[in-house]
C-alpha positions as CSV (number, residue, x, y, z in Angstrom):
1,M,-60.3,24.4,14.0
2,T,-62.9,27.0,14.8
3,D,-62.4,29.2,17.8
4,T,-65.6,30.6,19.4
5,G,-63.7,33.2,21.3
6,R,-61.6,34.6,18.4
7,G,-63.9,37.5,17.5
8,A,-65.1,40.3,19.6
9,G,-67.4,43.3,18.9
10,P,-70.1,43.9,16.3
11,D,-67.7,44.4,13.4
12,F,-66.4,40.8,13.5
13,I,-67.8,38.9,10.5
14,E,-68.2,35.3,11.6
15,A,-69.3,34.1,8.2
16,L,-66.0,35.3,6.6
17,A,-64.0,33.6,9.4
18,R,-65.8,30.3,8.8
19,G,-65.1,30.6,5.0
20,L,-61.4,30.9,5.8
21,D,-61.6,27.9,8.1
22,V,-62.9,25.8,5.3
23,L,-60.1,26.9,2.9
24,R,-57.5,26.2,5.6
25,S,-58.9,22.8,6.3
26,F,-57.3,21.5,3.0
27,R,-53.8,20.3,4.0
28,P,-50.9,18.5,2.3
29,G,-51.8,14.9,1.5
30,T,-55.5,15.6,1.3
31,P,-56.2,17.4,-2.1
32,A,-59.9,16.5,-1.9
33,M,-62.3,16.0,1.0
34,T,-65.9,15.2,1.4
35,L,-68.3,17.6,3.1
36,S,-68.3,15.4,6.2
37,E,-64.5,15.5,6.4
38,I,-64.4,19.3,6.1
39,A,-67.1,19.6,8.7
40,G,-65.0,17.4,11.0
41,R,-61.8,19.4,10.5
42,T,-63.5,22.8,11.0
43,G,-65.9,21.9,13.7
44,L,-68.7,23.5,11.6
45,A,-72.1,22.0,11.0
46,R,-72.6,20.2,7.7
47,P,-75.3,22.7,6.4
48,T,-73.0,25.6,7.2
49,V,-70.1,23.9,5.4
50,R,-72.3,23.1,2.4
51,R,-73.3,26.8,2.0
52,I,-69.7,27.9,2.3
53,L,-68.6,25.4,-0.3
54,I,-71.4,26.5,-2.7
55,T,-70.2,30.1,-2.3
56,L,-66.5,29.2,-2.7
57,E,-67.3,27.2,-5.8
58,A,-69.3,30.1,-7.3
59,L,-66.3,32.3,-6.7
60,G,-63.9,29.8,-8.3
61,Y,-61.9,28.8,-5.2
62,V,-63.1,25.2,-4.9
63,R,-64.4,22.7,-7.4
64,Q,-66.3,19.4,-7.1
65,A,-64.0,16.4,-7.4
66,A,-64.4,12.7,-7.6
67,R,-64.1,12.6,-3.8
68,G,-65.9,15.6,-2.6
69,Y,-64.3,19.0,-3.1
70,A,-60.8,20.3,-4.0
71,L,-59.1,23.7,-4.1
72,T,-58.5,25.4,-7.4
73,P,-55.4,27.3,-8.5
74,R,-57.3,30.5,-7.9
75,V,-56.6,30.3,-4.1
76,L,-53.0,31.2,-5.1
77,E,-54.2,34.7,-5.8
78,L,-54.8,35.1,-2.0
79,G,-51.3,34.3,-1.1
80,M,-49.6,36.1,-4.0
81,A,-51.6,39.2,-3.2
82,Y,-49.6,39.4,0.0
83,V,-46.3,38.7,-1.6
84,N,-46.9,41.2,-4.4
85,S,-48.1,43.9,-2.0
86,L,-44.6,43.9,-0.4
87,S,-42.8,43.7,-3.7
88,M,-40.8,40.8,-2.2
89,W,-40.4,38.8,-5.3
90,E,-39.4,41.8,-7.5
91,V,-36.8,42.9,-5.0
92,A,-35.4,39.5,-4.1
93,R,-35.5,37.7,-7.5
94,P,-32.3,39.0,-9.1
95,H,-30.3,38.4,-6.0
96,M,-31.7,34.9,-5.4
97,E,-31.1,34.0,-9.1
98,K,-27.5,35.2,-8.8
99,L,-27.1,33.2,-5.6
100,V,-28.4,30.0,-7.3
101,A,-26.0,30.6,-10.2
102,Q,-23.1,30.9,-7.7
103,T,-23.9,27.9,-5.6
104,N,-25.9,25.6,-8.0
105,E,-28.2,25.1,-5.0
106,S,-31.8,26.1,-4.3
107,T,-32.6,29.2,-2.3
108,S,-35.8,30.3,-0.7
109,M,-37.3,33.1,1.3
110,A,-39.8,32.7,4.2
111,Q,-41.6,34.6,6.8
112,L,-43.0,33.5,10.2
113,D,-46.7,32.6,10.6
114,G,-47.4,31.5,14.1
115,A,-45.1,28.6,14.9
116,D,-44.4,27.9,11.2
117,I,-42.4,29.4,8.4
118,V,-44.2,30.0,5.2
119,Y,-42.3,30.1,1.9
120,V,-42.9,33.4,0.0
121,A,-40.2,33.2,-2.7
122,R,-38.0,30.4,-4.2
123,V,-35.5,29.8,-7.0
124,A,-34.9,26.0,-7.3
125,V,-32.5,23.7,-9.1
126,P,-33.4,20.1,-9.9
127,K,-32.5,18.0,-6.8
128,I,-33.9,14.9,-5.2
129,V,-34.9,16.0,-1.7
130,T,-37.0,14.5,1.0
131,L,-39.6,17.2,1.1
132,S,-41.3,19.1,-1.7
133,V,-41.3,22.9,-1.4
134,T,-43.4,25.5,-3.2
135,I,-44.6,29.0,-2.5
136,G,-47.0,28.7,0.5
137,T,-45.3,25.6,1.9
138,R,-45.1,25.7,5.7
139,F,-42.8,23.9,8.0
140,P,-42.3,24.0,11.8
141,A,-40.0,26.9,12.5
142,P,-37.6,25.5,15.1
143,A,-36.5,22.7,12.8
144,T,-35.5,24.9,9.9
145,S,-32.6,27.3,9.4
146,M,-35.0,30.1,8.3
147,G,-37.3,29.4,11.2
148,K,-34.4,29.7,13.7
149,V,-33.4,33.1,12.2
150,L,-36.9,34.4,12.4
151,L,-37.5,33.1,15.9
152,A,-34.2,34.5,17.1
153,A,-35.3,38.0,16.0
154,L,-38.5,38.0,18.1
155,P,-38.8,39.9,21.3
156,P,-38.7,37.5,24.3
157,T,-42.4,37.8,25.2
158,T,-43.5,37.3,21.6
159,L,-41.1,34.3,21.2
160,L,-42.6,32.7,24.3
161,K,-46.1,32.9,22.8
162,V,-45.1,31.7,19.4
163,V,-43.2,28.6,20.5
164,E,-46.3,27.6,22.6
165,E,-48.4,27.5,19.5
166,A,-49.0,24.2,17.6
167,S,-47.6,23.9,14.1
168,R,-50.2,23.8,11.3
169,S,-47.7,22.3,8.8
170,G,-48.7,18.7,9.2
171,I,-45.0,17.8,9.4
172,T,-43.4,16.0,12.3
173,P,-39.7,17.2,12.3
174,R,-36.8,15.0,13.4
175,W,-35.6,17.6,15.9
176,Q,-38.2,18.6,18.5
177,P,-36.2,20.7,21.0
178,S,-37.1,21.3,24.6
179,A,-37.5,25.0,25.6
180,T,-33.9,25.0,27.0
181,E,-32.5,23.4,23.8
182,L,-34.3,25.9,21.6
183,E,-33.2,28.9,23.6
184,A,-29.6,27.7,23.5
185,S,-29.9,27.3,19.7
186,L,-31.5,30.7,19.2
187,R,-28.9,32.4,21.4
188,E,-26.2,31.0,19.1
189,V,-28.1,32.3,16.0
190,R,-28.3,35.8,17.6
191,A,-24.5,35.7,18.2
192,K,-23.6,34.5,14.7
193,G,-26.2,36.2,12.6
194,W,-27.1,33.0,10.7
195,A,-28.5,29.5,11.4
196,L,-27.7,26.0,10.4
197,A,-30.2,23.1,10.2
198,D,-28.5,19.8,9.7
199,Q,-31.3,17.3,8.9
200,D,-33.3,18.7,11.7
201,L,-36.5,18.8,9.6
202,A,-36.1,15.6,7.6
203,P,-33.3,13.2,6.5
204,G,-31.1,14.5,3.7
205,V,-32.2,18.2,4.1
206,R,-29.4,20.5,5.2
207,S,-29.6,24.3,5.0
208,I,-28.2,27.6,6.2
209,A,-30.1,30.9,6.5
210,T,-29.8,34.5,7.5
211,G,-32.1,37.4,7.9
212,V,-33.3,40.0,5.4
213,R,-33.8,43.4,7.1
214,D,-35.8,46.5,6.5
215,G,-34.4,50.1,6.7
216,D,-34.8,50.1,10.5
217,G,-32.7,46.9,10.9
218,N,-35.7,44.7,11.7
219,V,-35.6,41.1,10.4
220,V,-38.6,40.9,8.0
221,A,-37.8,37.6,6.3
222,A,-35.2,34.9,6.1
223,I,-33.3,33.5,3.1
224,N,-31.6,30.2,2.8
225,V,-29.5,27.9,0.8
226,T,-30.6,24.2,0.8
227,V,-28.5,21.2,-0.1
228,H,-28.7,17.5,0.0
229,A,-26.8,16.1,2.9
230,A,-25.4,13.2,0.8
231,E,-23.9,15.7,-1.7
232,T,-22.7,18.6,0.3
233,T,-20.9,18.6,3.7
234,V,-21.5,21.1,6.5
235,E,-18.0,22.4,5.9
236,T,-18.8,23.2,2.2
237,L,-22.0,24.7,3.2
238,L,-20.4,27.1,5.7
239,E,-17.1,27.8,3.9
240,E,-18.3,28.2,0.3
241,H,-22.0,28.9,0.4
242,L,-22.5,31.0,3.6
243,P,-20.4,34.0,2.4
244,K,-22.5,34.2,-0.8
245,L,-25.7,33.9,1.2
246,L,-24.7,36.7,3.5
247,R,-23.9,38.9,0.5
248,A,-27.2,38.2,-1.2
249,A,-29.2,38.9,2.0
250,A,-27.3,42.2,2.4
251,D,-28.1,43.2,-1.2
252,I,-31.8,42.3,-0.8
253,S,-32.0,44.2,2.5
254,H,-30.4,47.2,0.8
255,D,-32.8,47.2,-2.2
256,W,-35.8,46.5,0.0
257,S,-34.9,49.5,2.2
258,L,-34.7,51.7,-0.9
259,T,-38.0,50.4,-2.2
260,A,-39.8,51.1,1.1
261,A,-38.4,54.6,1.2
262,V,-39.9,55.6,-2.1
263,P,-43.2,57.4,-1.5
264,A,-46.3,55.9,-3.1
265,V,-47.8,58.0,-5.8
266,T,-51.4,57.6,-7.0
267,V,-52.0,58.6,-10.6
């Protein structure tokens, strides 16, 4: 996981980078790991990993478990600091809650992180779905409706770099497109302004998504409606839920633009 060439210059703090490597080594399906397993995943020496874990434990980010070490809920502060800094949740929540009330289906918001989408907001309804989703969940972008929207909004040179990256989600999607297939799919998304993913990620998961824009018209996030394929047809998704989704995205974009336009005042 470590990259010896990632830092340059005297101001790069390698110890901090290694600490983040250790935190990122915990993945879905492995809530606890031994010191040796963490060292193997990060490529760091065992003594180094031990000192980092002692530090993280003292700060409250990891704890000793029956099988090595596990993360604590405090790590959520790191991700929520990002979400809260952009006022995403405060702006999007009323519109997402209204969308859920209208569709009786779950809605989420995500942003792009490398080749993955990462969930930053969600309003869910009880449904039996193949994959569990919470704030911070990441999925391979090309196989999701929100990922297609976000990828389609990238400049060509940036898109090329992103799709060449490996996913860090730990998920193997059903649909793994070639470069030609992905470009054709993204071209369609750009033309329509929204994206459909019909069980591309996993069986039973069907969704539509569109972009949320800032005051300059840039896509800064994506919002979706997710349904169970056995309960909701593609026709219902497009004819009934899509218009409501587009309205919600427009309202969020409007409010987001107004929020960003308000000058910050320090008291």
